[in-house]
N, C-alpha and C positions, 0 to 999 in steps of 0.2 A: 324613876317615875316622873320627877320634875322635868327632866329633859324631854320625856315623851309629851308631856302637856305643853311645854314650850314649843316643841316642834309642831305639834298639832295646831296651836294658835298661829304660828307663823304660816303654816300651810293654808289654814283657813283664811287668813288675811290675804295671802297671795291669790287664793281662789276668788275671793270677793273682788279683788282688783281686776282679775281676768274677766270675770262676769261683767263688771262695770265697763271695761274697755270693749267687750263684745257688744254690749247694749248700745254704747255710743256709736260704734262702727255700724251697727245695724240701722240705727236711726239716721245716721249721716248718709248711708248708701240709699236709703229710702227717700230722703230729702233730695239728694242729687238726682236720682232717677226721676222723681216727680217734677223737679224743676226742668229737666230736659224735655219731658213730655209736655209741660206747660209752655215752654218756649216754642216747640214745634207746633203745638195746637194754636198758639197765638199767630204764628206765621201763616198757617193754613187759613185761619179765620180772617186775617188781614187780606190775603189774596182773594178769597171769596167775597169779602166786603167791597173791595175795589171793583171786582167784576160786577157785583150787584149794583153798585153806584153808577157805573158806566151804563149798565143795562137800563136802569131808571132814567139816566140822562138821555138815552136814545128815545125812550117812550115820551118823556116830557120836554124833549128838545132843549134842555138846560142842565148843564153840569152842576150848577149850584143846587138845583132842586133834587137831582139824583143823589148827590152826596148828603144833602140835608135829610132826605128820606131815610137813608141808611143810618145816619146819626140819630134820627128820631126813633127808629127801630131799636137801637141800642139803649136809648133813654127809657123806652117803655120796658125793655127787658130788665134794666137795672131797677126800676121801680117795682116790678113784679118780684124780682129776687129779694129786694130789701123788705118787702111786705110779707112774702110767703115763705121763702126757703132759707133765709139767712141763718136762722138758729139751727135748723137741721143740718145744714152743710158744715157749720162750725163744729157741731157735736160729732159728726162723722170724721172730720179732720183730727179732732182731739183723740177720738177712739183709735184711729189708725196709727197715730204717733205713739200712744201708749202701747198698742199691740206690737208695734215694731220694737219698742224698748224691752218688752217683756218676752219676746220670742226666744232669746238666748237663755233666759232664766228657765223657761219651760223645758228646753232641751236638756239643761243641766239637771233639773229636778227629776226628770224621767230617768236619766242615766244613774243618778244616785240611788233612786228607789230600787233599780234592778240589781245594784251591787250589794245592797244590804240583804 
């Protein structure tokens, strides 16, 4: 009887370790994937920003004015983001991280319920 309890506790500890490793792997994969999407998005935004700056430069016949206008657009967007959307975006990011961490636990809990 004591051997069975000891084996059960050891198996339960091993299971918790595997669940923890799975949750960390899930969060890491989500973060790496999100980082790659962010880098690609930044590169695309950079190219369009340079194109827009040169387009403004042809309209105003001054490269300084063209690039300054693009910079001003980004400053305005930054202020709007800081005043309006910052808290909501942070909350969504936190929710996604927690969701990614708990995904493996949900899969495990469903399989345990069916076995009982």
